[in-house]
N, C-alpha and C positions, 0 to 999 in steps of 0.2 A: 576254783573255777569249776562249774558243773559241766557235765557232758552236753547239756542243752545249750549252754553258752558257747562251747567249743564248736558244736555243729552250726550254730547260727553264724559264728565268725567265718567258718569255712564257706557257708552259703553266700555270705556277703562278699567274701574275696572272689568267689567264682562269678558272682553277678558283676562285680566291678571289672573283672577280666573280660567278661563277655561284652560289657559296655565299651571298654577300651578297644576291643577288636572291631566292633560295629562302627565306632567312631573312625577308626583307621580306614575301614572300607569305604565309608561315606566320604571321607576326605579325598581318598584316591579317585573315587567316581567323579567327584566334583572337579578335580584336576584334569582327569581324562576328558570330561565333557567340555572343559574350556579349550583343550587342544583340538577336539573334534569340531567345536563351533568355530574356532579360528580357521581350521581347514575348510569348512563350508564357506565361510565368509571370503576366504582367499579364492576358492573355486569360483564363486559367483562373480567376484571382481574380475578375475582373469577371463571368465566367460563374457562378461559385459565389455571388456576391453578387446575382445576378439582373439585373445591368446589361446583360447580353448575352443575346439570345434565340437559339434554335437556328438561326434563319435566317442568322446570321452565321458559321456554322462554316467557311465558305470562307476567312475570314481566318486562322483557326487552321491550316487545311490548308496555306495558302500559307507560313505561318511554319515549319511542320514540314518542308515540302518544301525551304525555304531552308536550314534547319538540316541536313537530310540531304545536300543538295548540298555544303554547306561541309565536311561530314565525309568526302566522297569523297576517296579517295587519301591519307587520313591514314596515317601510318606507325605 
C-alpha cells in the first residue's frame, strides 16, 4: 500500500466523520424545530381559547426567535 493510498484513506475517513457529525446536527435541529413548532401551535391555541392574555406574548416571541435561530444556515 502506498503512502498516497494511505493518505487518501485517511482523508476519506475524516470526510465521512465530518458528514456523520453534520447529519447528527441536522437531525437534532429538526427535532428541536418540531418541539418549538409544537410550542408555538399550543401557544396560539391557548391564546385563541382565552387561556393566555396579551401580557404573555413574550413567550411566543421567544419561541419564534428559537425557531428562526434553528432555521439559520439551513440549506
